[in-house]
N, C-alpha and C positions, 0 to 999 in steps of 0.2 A: 518068793524067793526059793527057789533058782529062777522060775519062769522067766519073768521080766526083770529081774535085777539080782545080780551076784552078789555075795557078802564075803569078804577076807579079813580076817585080822591079822593081829601079831602077836607073838611069843608064846603060842599055844598054851595058854593057861588050862587047868584041868576043866572049866567050866566048857570051854570049847568042845567037849565032847558032850556035854548034856543039854545043851540048851536045843531048841526045835525051830528051825532045821537046824544040824551039826555043824556046827562054825568051821568052815575052808579056814587055814592058818599058815602063817611063815614062822616055821620055827627056827628061834634062834636061841643061841646059849647065853643067856642072860648074864649068867654065874662069870663064864670064863670073858665077856666082854666086859663085866665090870671090874673085873680083876686086872685086864688088860689095861683099862684105863686109868685103873690106880696107880699101873707100873708106869704107865706114859707120864703121869703127872708129878710122880716122883721124878723119872730121867728129866722132864722137862726143867726141874725146879735145880737140877744140876747141871744142865748144858745149856744155861742162858737163854731158854724159852724154844730150842729145838723143837720143831715139830714132827709128831711121830704118827706115823697111819698103820691102817693094816685093814684088811678086807677078811670079813669071818664068812665062813661057806653057810648056806641058808637052805633049808627044806621046805617045801611048799607041802602041807599035808591036804587033800582034798578029800572034803566030806561033803555032807549035803547042800550045802549055802551057796555053792556055785555050780554052774552045767557046762561041761565040757564036752 
């Protein structure tokens, strides 16, 4: 890694910076995603199952586990 195979993770957990090679990750705001999911759940209960949708901004944090 990364010469023959690139590895990318999600959530940018703290361990991503400390493993070797350092893990490239997609940064997700898990707290905001959880809060929004809960709000959507509550709203769906009140509106007879209306479907809610939101797209969150993401950030690719490139580290040593990928080669670009």
